[in-house]
Every structure is written in C-alpha cells, then in structure tokens.
C-alpha positions as CSV (number, residue, x, y, z in Angstrom):
1,M,23.7,-3.1,9.6
2,K,21.3,-5.2,7.8
3,I,17.9,-3.8,7.1
4,I,15.1,-6.1,6.2
5,Y,11.9,-4.9,4.8
6,H,9.1,-7.4,4.8
7,C,5.5,-7.6,3.6
8,Y,2.9,-10.2,2.8
9,G,4.2,-11.3,-0.5
10,G,7.5,-9.5,-1.0
11,S,6.5,-8.1,-4.3
12,H,5.3,-4.6,-3.8
13,S,5.5,-2.6,-0.5
14,S,8.6,-4.1,0.7
15,I,10.3,-4.0,-2.8
16,T,9.2,-0.4,-3.2
17,V,10.5,0.9,0.1
18,A,13.8,-0.9,-0.5
19,G,13.9,0.9,-3.7
20,I,13.4,4.1,-2.0
21,H,16.1,3.3,0.6
22,L,18.6,2.6,-2.0
23,G,17.8,5.6,-4.1
24,F,16.2,3.8,-7.1
25,L,13.2,6.0,-6.7
26,S,13.2,9.7,-6.0
27,V,11.6,10.9,-2.8
28,D,10.7,14.2,-4.3
29,R,8.1,12.8,-6.8
30,Q,5.6,10.0,-7.4
31,P,7.3,7.3,-9.5
32,T,6.5,6.4,-13.0
33,T,5.1,3.1,-13.9
34,E,8.4,2.4,-15.6
35,E,10.6,3.2,-12.6
36,L,8.4,0.8,-10.4
37,L,8.7,-2.0,-13.1
38,R,12.3,-1.5,-13.1
39,L,12.7,-2.3,-9.5
40,P,14.2,-5.8,-9.0
41,Y,11.3,-8.2,-8.0
42,Y,8.5,-5.7,-8.4
43,D,5.2,-7.6,-9.0
44,E,7.4,-10.7,-10.0
45,T,7.5,-12.8,-6.8
46,T,6.0,-16.3,-6.7
47,L,4.8,-18.4,-3.9
48,G,8.2,-20.0,-4.0
49,D,10.0,-16.8,-3.3
50,H,8.1,-16.2,0.1
51,G,10.5,-16.4,2.9
52,I,13.7,-15.9,0.8
53,L,15.7,-12.7,1.7
54,H,16.4,-10.8,-1.5
55,F,19.4,-8.6,-1.4
56,M,18.4,-5.3,-2.9
57,G,21.7,-3.3,-2.4
58,Q,23.8,-1.5,-0.2
59,D,22.9,2.3,0.9
60,E,25.2,5.1,1.2
61,K,26.1,4.4,4.8
62,G,27.0,0.7,4.0
63,N,24.0,-0.9,5.4
64,Q,22.8,-4.0,3.4
65,V,19.1,-3.7,2.3
66,F,16.8,-6.8,1.9
67,A,13.3,-7.4,1.0
68,V,11.1,-10.6,1.7
69,G,7.7,-11.8,1.7
70,K,6.5,-13.4,4.9
71,R,3.0,-14.5,4.1
72,N,0.8,-15.0,7.2
73,L,3.5,-14.6,10.0
74,G,2.3,-11.3,10.9
75,D,3.9,-9.8,14.0
76,K,5.8,-13.1,14.6
77,F,8.1,-12.4,11.8
78,G,10.5,-9.7,13.4
79,P,10.9,-11.8,16.7
80,I,11.7,-14.9,14.6
81,V,14.2,-13.0,12.5
82,R,15.9,-11.3,15.4
83,G,16.1,-14.7,17.4
84,I,17.7,-16.5,14.5
85,A,20.2,-13.5,14.0
86,A,21.1,-13.7,17.9
87,L,22.0,-17.2,17.4
88,I,24.6,-16.4,14.7
89,G,25.9,-13.2,16.6
90,I,24.1,-10.6,14.9
91,T,22.9,-8.0,17.6
92,G,20.1,-5.7,17.7
93,K,22.2,-2.8,16.8
94,D,23.2,-4.4,13.6
95,L,19.8,-5.5,12.4
96,M,16.6,-3.8,11.8
97,V,13.5,-5.6,10.8
98,V,10.9,-3.2,9.1
99,N,7.2,-4.1,8.4
100,A,6.3,-2.3,5.2
101,L,2.6,-3.5,5.3
102,S,1.8,-0.4,7.2
103,C,2.0,1.4,3.7
104,V,-0.2,-1.1,1.9
105,N,-3.7,0.3,0.8
106,L,-6.7,-1.4,-0.7
107,P,-5.6,-1.1,-4.4
108,M,-2.3,-2.6,-3.7
109,K,-4.0,-5.5,-1.8
110,V,-6.5,-6.1,-4.7
111,G,-3.9,-5.6,-7.5
112,G,-1.3,-7.7,-5.9
113,F,-3.7,-10.5,-5.4
114,I,-5.0,-10.5,-8.9
115,S,-1.5,-10.2,-10.4
116,R,0.4,-12.5,-8.1
117,R,-2.0,-15.0,-6.6
118,M,-4.4,-15.3,-9.6
119,G,-1.8,-14.9,-12.2
120,L,-3.7,-12.2,-14.1
121,V,-1.0,-9.8,-14.5
122,R,-2.4,-7.8,-17.2
123,L,-5.4,-6.9,-14.9
124,G,-3.8,-6.8,-11.5
125,R,-0.5,-4.9,-12.3
126,P,-2.0,-1.7,-13.3
127,I,-4.1,-1.6,-10.1
128,V,-1.2,-2.5,-7.8
129,I,1.0,0.1,-9.6
130,W,-1.8,2.9,-9.1
131,G,-1.9,1.7,-5.3
132,T,1.8,1.9,-5.1
133,K,1.7,5.5,-6.4
134,L,-1.0,6.3,-4.0
135,A,0.9,4.9,-1.0
136,F,4.3,6.3,-2.0
137,P,4.2,9.4,0.4
138,R,3.7,6.9,3.3
139,M,6.6,4.7,1.9
140,V,8.8,7.7,1.7
141,N,7.9,8.7,5.4
142,L,8.8,5.0,6.5
143,V,12.1,4.9,4.8
144,K,13.0,8.3,6.4
145,M,12.3,7.0,9.9
146,V,14.3,3.9,9.2
147,K,17.1,5.8,8.0
148,Q,17.0,8.2,11.1
149,Q,17.0,5.1,13.4
150,A,19.7,3.3,11.6
151,E,21.9,6.6,11.8
152,G,21.2,6.6,15.6
153,E,22.2,2.9,15.9
154,T,25.3,3.2,14.0
155,G,26.3,6.8,14.7
C-alpha cells in the first residue's frame, strides 16, 4: 500500500506524521527540537517542492509512506490523487491519501508562514517547532487511525 500524507506546504504536519508513522519519532513522548529537525524535509521545503511526492520510507508492514504539500487544493487533492492512481491501476485498497492539516494549530501556521514563506527561518522555526510539539498528541492519534485502517485494508 502507498500512504500519502498531505498538508499545505509539505514541510511540517505531513512530514511529522510520516515520521511518526515510520518510527522516526517515539509515540510515547513529545519529540525534542533536534528530533524534529532530523526529519527529512522538516521546515525545509520551498514553493518549488509543492506537489512533489517525497518518499519518506517503508513502514514495518511494507507500506510506502510519502509526504506532499498541496497548497490551496484543499479537499480536491484526495480525489485528484485517487483518480490519477486509478488511471494507472492503483486501486483504493492500495492507496491511502491522508490530510494532516487536521493536526495543524495556530503556532504551526504562523511559524511555518514566517519560516517558509517569508524566509525568516530564525524567527519562524522556533514557533513552528513549538506548535508541532503542542500538536504532537493529535498527530500520534492520526497515525494510529491510519495504521489501523491500513491493516484492515491489507489484513
């Protein structure tokens, strides 16, 4: 199965939930700043990266996990991806498209905007990291639901 986590910019929530999914971050405690910054692409994507699927790794069940920034596509993103996947023979049971925006809070939005859009990394990054740490329990719950659903699809 292919699991695609998506968010607005593909730099924070989708990257963090993919990291949780793959075991890069412990589900038992809040991550440290250093652990977040070690995640591939965390607070690093640019406008040119939006729409590009970033392969994050393969989970313990063999599922391929991706992260992507979708910009302003909103709820249209999932149907678009599923439609394209169907054209190339990937069925619903082989694909999950997961919106990570449900985990995003105000500090993540503000810090991400300052860091990524305005380019003021030294100012925005601490704010987005703080927000990510606050949102971490919600992110863990999202990943648990995704893994349960994926197990049901493949089990």
